[in-house]
N, C-alpha and C positions, 0 to 999 in steps of 0.2 A: 694542633687541634686535629681530631680525627674526623674526616668527612663520611666515613662509611655509614654512620646512622642516617645522614641526610640522603644518601643514595637509596638505602633501604626504604625510607619513607616515601620518597619519589616513586619507587617501584610499586609500593603497596597502593599508592594513589593512582596510578596509571593502569594498574592491572584489571581493575573492574571495567574501564573503558574498552579495552581489548576484548574481553569476555563478552560484553554487550554487543560490540561490533561483530564478533564472530557468530554470535548467537542470531543476530538479525540476518546476516548472510546465509546462515544454515536454514533459517526459516524460509526465506525467499527461495533457495536451492530446492527445498522440499516442495514448496508450492509450485515452482516452474515444472518439476518432474510430475507432480500430479495433474498439471494442466496438459502436459503431453500425453498422459495416460487417459485423458478425458474425465478425470475426477475433479470437477469444478467446485463442487462442495467442499471436498477435502482441501483443495488449494486455497479456497476463501478462507479457512480456519487458519492456515499458516500465514497467508498474507496479512490477516487481521493481527496475529501475534506479531509479526514485524512491524506493522503499523503502530501497535502499541509501544513499540521501542522507538520508532522514528516516524512520527505522524506528518511530517512535513514533506517527506519524499514523494514527489509528484507522480514518478514512475511506479512507484509501489500503489499509490492510490489508484492509478489507472488500471494496473494488473488487478487489483482487488475488485474494482468496479466491474471489470469484465467477467471475473469468476462469479460475482454475484448475479450478473445478467445471464451467464450461461447456464446457471441452475435455477433460473427463473425467480430469483429475488429481486423482483423489479423495484420494490419500495426502497430497499437500501441501495440498490444499484443507482437509482435516481439521485439519491443523497450524494453519493460519491462521484458521479458524472458532474453534478452540479459543482461540486468542489474543484474539480478539474478545470471546468469552463471559467470558474472565478479566478483560479491562480493563472491559468494559461489564457489570458485575454487575447482574443482574436484568433486563437486556435493556431498559434505558430508552432507549437510542439506537437499537440494532439489534435490534428485537424478534424478527426471524427467524433471528438467527444460531444460537441453540441448536437450532432445527429443522434448519438446514443442517448443524450439527455432527453431530447424531443421524443424518442422512441420510447424511453422509460415512462416518460409522463403520459404518453398516449396509452401505454399498457395499464397505467395506474389511473386512468379515466380523467386525466387533467388536460382536456382538450384545448382550454383557453390558454394554458401555460405554454403549450407546444407551439 
């Protein structure tokens, strides 16, 4: 029996996973570079594309929330800082997320929520 067709099938099944992973890493790399250049709006676009691929990555959510905050998109930033505080209960990883959530709520005139 020839095992070659099985190896080819496995290769074709695994190839899309490596392409998606590389694509996600590339999106984050572009976004990080734009943050260094001070282009937070542009960075937010690439972080969002990466989040569309991996929406559970809390570090990515954190970077996206900061890029939103830094170009004054406080409504969306509030949403994403809230996601961080819900995932990172007690602020063990992202100690400042609760502070930023409260700040975004204040900017959005949600004084009772802060």
